[in-house]
Structure formats: structure tokens, C-alpha cells
C-alpha positions as CSV (number, residue, x, y, z in Angstrom):
1,X,-121.3,-28.1,33.5
2,X,-121.3,-24.7,34.8
3,X,-119.4,-24.0,38.2
4,X,-121.1,-21.8,40.6
5,X,-119.3,-20.6,43.9
6,X,-121.0,-19.9,47.2
7,X,-119.9,-16.5,48.1
8,X,-118.3,-17.9,51.4
9,X,-116.4,-20.5,49.6
10,X,-114.8,-18.0,47.5
11,X,-113.9,-16.1,50.7
12,X,-112.4,-19.2,52.1
13,X,-110.2,-19.7,49.0
14,X,-108.9,-16.1,49.4
15,X,-108.3,-16.6,53.2
16,X,-106.2,-19.7,52.4
17,X,-104.2,-17.7,49.9
18,X,-103.6,-14.9,52.4
19,X,-102.6,-17.3,55.2
20,X,-100.2,-19.2,53.1
21,X,-98.7,-16.0,51.7
22,X,-98.1,-14.7,55.3
23,X,-96.4,-17.9,56.2
24,X,-94.7,-19.1,53.2
25,X,-94.7,-16.2,50.7
26,X,-96.6,-15.1,47.7
27,X,-95.2,-17.6,45.2
28,X,-96.2,-20.6,47.4
29,X,-99.7,-19.0,48.0
30,X,-100.3,-18.5,44.4
31,X,-99.4,-22.2,43.7
32,X,-101.8,-23.4,46.4
33,X,-104.6,-21.2,45.2
34,X,-103.9,-22.3,41.6
35,X,-103.9,-26.0,42.5
36,X,-107.3,-25.5,44.3
37,X,-108.7,-23.7,41.2
38,X,-107.4,-26.1,38.8
39,X,-109.0,-29.0,40.8
40,X,-112.3,-27.2,40.8
41,X,-112.0,-26.5,37.1
42,X,-111.7,-30.2,36.3
43,X,-115.1,-30.7,37.9
44,X,-116.8,-29.2,34.9
45,X,-116.0,-32.1,32.9
46,X,-115.7,-34.7,35.5
47,X,-118.2,-33.8,38.3
48,X,-118.1,-37.2,40.1
49,X,-114.3,-37.3,40.7
50,X,-114.8,-36.4,44.3
51,X,-115.9,-38.8,47.0
52,X,-119.3,-39.2,48.5
53,X,-118.6,-39.5,52.2
54,X,-121.7,-40.7,54.2
55,X,-120.9,-38.2,57.0
56,X,-121.4,-35.3,54.8
57,X,-124.0,-36.4,52.2
58,X,-125.2,-35.0,49.9
59,X,-121.9,-33.2,49.5
60,X,-119.1,-34.6,47.3
61,X,-115.4,-34.0,48.6
62,X,-112.6,-33.1,46.5
63,X,-109.2,-33.6,48.4
64,X,-106.5,-30.9,47.7
65,X,-103.6,-31.5,49.8
66,X,-104.5,-29.6,53.3
67,X,-108.0,-28.7,52.2
68,X,-111.2,-30.3,51.3
69,X,-113.6,-28.8,48.7
70,X,-117.1,-29.5,49.4
71,X,-119.6,-29.4,46.5
72,X,-122.9,-30.3,45.1
73,X,-123.9,-31.6,41.7
74,X,-127.2,-30.7,40.2
75,X,-128.7,-31.3,36.8
76,X,-126.9,-28.3,35.1
77,X,-124.3,-27.0,37.6
78,X,-121.7,-27.8,40.2
79,X,-122.0,-25.7,43.3
80,X,-118.8,-25.0,45.4
81,X,-120.2,-24.9,48.9
82,X,-117.0,-24.8,51.0
83,X,-113.2,-25.0,51.0
84,X,-112.3,-26.5,54.4
85,X,-108.8,-26.3,55.8
86,X,-108.2,-29.7,57.4
87,X,-106.4,-28.1,60.4
88,X,-109.7,-26.4,61.5
89,X,-112.0,-28.0,64.1
90,X,-113.9,-30.7,62.3
91,X,-116.8,-30.2,64.8
92,X,-117.7,-26.9,63.1
93,X,-118.0,-28.3,59.6
94,X,-121.4,-30.0,59.7
95,X,-123.1,-26.7,60.9
96,X,-121.2,-24.7,58.1
97,X,-122.3,-27.2,55.3
98,X,-125.9,-27.3,56.5
99,X,-126.0,-23.4,56.6
100,X,-125.1,-23.1,53.0
101,X,-127.6,-25.6,51.4
């Protein structure tokens, strides 16, 4: 299946890489970003490896250490909707997800 990124999800990935780089250095940031990208890449052949949490339906959630990847599965593509840093205020998450449908 084809993977399609929401523009803001791609920006969130970039932001995660930048913040990790500032705090832990470039090598660690590169590893974190690569881990997230590899996890997302696996979705093309295994789109349902994420969990379907009742609080965030219809989104699937793929957990990646300190982040959650929210995505939708359609007939022919996987849409990466958001990459959520788990240290952020959870109260904002529902509004962000609903605005990206």
C-alpha cells in the first residue's frame, strides 16, 4: 500500500529530529527519526500492526518509544496523520486529529 504523509505530520517528524538533536546530538536524532520512518515503512506491507484505540477512532496508533504515530487505512493507501510526542499535553490531541481528517 502507498504511504501518504499529511504535511503537518512530516513537520512533526522534522521537529522531533531537531529537538532530539539539540538535546542529545545529531547521531541520536538521526537514529530516532530513522526508527520512526522504518516503523512507518512497515505499514505498507502490514497496515494493521498498529492498535485501534476507542478514544481515537478511526485512527490506528503505532507506538514508537516516546512518540505515537496516528494513521488511517483506506482501500489503497495509508495516511500518516500525526506524529505525537507523548510528553505533550494530551488534551490537544483530539482537536489536532479531527482537524486533519
